[in-house]
N, C-alpha and C positions, 0 to 999 in steps of 0.2 A: 503493500500500500504506500510506501514512501514516494514512489514515482507519481501515483495519482495525486497525492497531497501537494506535491511540487507543482503539478500542472494546474490544479484547482486554485492554488494560492497565487498564481502568476499575476503581476500587475497588468493594468490595461495596456501599458506600453509594450509589454512582453507577450501579450495574448495574441495568438494567431487569428482570433475571430474579430479583432477590432475593426476590420474593414466592412463587416456586415452588421456590427452591433452598434451601440450608442456612439462610440468614438468616431464613426464615419464622418470624414470631412473636417475633423478638428485638427488644429495645430498641436504640436508636441506639448507645449506648456498647458494648453487647454485640456488635453488628455490627462495630464498629471493632476489638474484640478478636479476633473471628474473622478479620477481614481481615488482621490482623498475622501470621497463620500460613499464609495462603494463598499458594501459589506459582503464578505465572502462567507457563505454559509457552509456548515459541515455537509458532506455529501448525503444525499437522500438515498435510501435503499428502495428496492422495488416494492411498490405498494404504499410508500410514504406519500402523504399529501403535502404539496407545497402550500396550497391554500384551499379553502372550501367556500362554497356559496354562503353568503351571509357574514363571512369573516371581514373584519374591519380592513379597509384598504389604506395602506400607508406606503406602499413601495411597488415599483416595477421589478420584474425578475428577468435577468438575461441568463440563458442556459449556456454553460461552458462545456458540459459533457453529458451524454445520456439522452433520454427521450422522455418527454412529458406529454401526457394525454389530457386534454381539456374536455370536460363533459358536463352535461346538465341532467337532472333527473325530473321526469314528469311527475304529476300528482300521484300516479299509481306506481312510481318507482322505476319506470322504464328509462333506460339510459340513452341519451342522445349525444353522440360524439361530435364535437365541434372542431377538433383539429389535433394534429400531432406536432410537437415542437422539438426541433433539433438544435444542436449547438449554434449559437449566434442569434437565435430567435428571442424575442422579448415578449413576456406575458404580463397581463394586468392592465393593458391599455384601455380595455372596455370599462374598467371601474372608474375612469376619470369622471364619468357622469354621475357617479353614485358615491356613497360613503362606504360601501361594502362591495366585495367581489360578487359577481353574478353567477359564476360557474365554479366547478371543482377542477383542480389540477393535481394529477397524481403521477408519480414517477413510474415508468415502465421498466426501468433498469437502474443501475447505480448512476446517479445523476448529481451534478454539481451546478449550483446557480450563484449568480451575483445578485444581491438585493440592492436596489438603488432607491433610497428614501425619496418619496415624491416631494416633500416639502423642501428638502435641500436641493433636489434636482431643479425644481421650479425656480428657486432663487438663483441658482447657477446659470440656468438657461437665459435669464434676463441679462446676465453679464456676458454671455457667449452666444451671439446670434446664430452661429452654426449649429450649436446644440439645440437651440429652439427650433431651427429648421428641421433637424433630425427627428425631433418629437413629432412634428407635423407629418413628416414623411412616413414614419412608422404608423401613425394613425390612418393616413390615407391608404397605406398598404393593406391594413386590416379591413377597411371598407371594400376595397377592390377584391380582396381574396374571398370575402363573403359572397359578393356578386358572382364571381367566376364559379365558385362552388355550386351555387344554385343553378347556374346555367348547365354545368356538367351533369347534374342529377336529372335535369329535365330534357336534355338534348342528346345524351349518349346512351347507347345500349350497354348491357352488362359487361361484355368483353372489352369495350372501349374504356369503360370506367376503371376496370382493374388495370388495364395496360397503361392508361394515363396516370393512375395513381403510382404505379411502380416507376414510370419514367420521371414523374414529378419528384419523387423522393431521390432518384438518382441525380437529377439536376441540382437539387439542393445540396447534396454531398459534393458534386462537382464545383458548385459555386463557392464552397468552403475550402476548396483545394484538396479534398479527399478523393480516394479512389471511388469511382461512381459506377463501375460495371460489376464490382464485387464489394459488398459492404454488409455490416451487421445492422439489423433493424429489428429490435425486440418488441414487435407489435403483433398481437394475436390476430389470426385470420378473422376471428369473430369481430374484433374491433374494426378491422378494415371493412368488413361487410356492413356493420352499423353505420360507418362513416359514409359509405358509398350508396346506402339505401338498398342493399342486397341481402340475401340470406347467406349464412355461412356455407351452406351446401353449394350455392352458386359460385361463391368465391373459390372454394376448394376445387370445384369442377373446372373452372377457368384456369386455375393455377396448374392443375394436372395436365390440361391441354397445352398450356404454354411450355411445360417441361417436356411433354411428349414431342412437341414440334421444335425442340431445342432453341427456344426463344428466351425463356427465363426459368431458373430453378430457385425456388424459395423453400428451403428446408429449415424448419425451426426458426432460428434468428439470423440465418445467413441467406442473403439474396445474391444471386449471380445472374447477370444479364449476358446471355450467350450471343444474342443477335440484336444489336441496337437498332439497325435499320428496320427489321420486322416489327420490333416493339413499338417504335415511333409510328410506323405505318398503321399498325393496329390501333394505336391511341388516337390517330387522326390529327396529329400535330406536325408542324414543321420544326426541324432542329434549328432553323434560323428565326422563324416567327416567334417562338417562345411564348405561345399562348398559355403555357403549361403550369409552371411548377409551384408557384408559391401558394396556390389555393389549398394546399394540404395543411396550412397552419393559419387559420383565421385568428385574429387577435383575441387573446383570452384574458 
């Protein structure tokens, strides 16, 4: 665990995710000022909640490692999955309109986050225009991701949804500088089905078909894309148009 601790406690200046997290577009001295208010939490274990609906809102959370699922519960206890968050993603933006979080956020794997106290961030953003701009950019992204997700569910068939989901996750890993044709993704097929508006049986059938056709193999937590061209064609997107990827994590 020493290596994990070293990575989790890295400063904003030394974090490999700063180009897609809050420090985007900031000067070096401004990143240092931001780093001074960041609180680095102890790693969450699988099943630990980062926050729950109704909990007092006082901070945003930036993921440094792991995967977080954001979900809501209906009045009868049915789960509605709103997004999966990867390293570099920021959670809690939706709570700006409220005094409490509106959704639940749970770690799906060993996960490390940075807490950014909102009161201190608000004060700092008034002094650093680029930081204020970054906050608006993140909020705008959340609105757009929600719109795209709705369009995907209404305009794509089951095979396209699963293919697009896998390609979207791959792109997000690629944008972070990670391997994107072979990666670890600790999300249950049941959760993918709920997110895509499908049944677990349908998702399992499509994944079996993709494996049989040597397009994608998804075994347990390991995803391997064997044929990028066929996956993109099935998803119905262009590798240049990039309609795709960020819809997998709506702001939570």
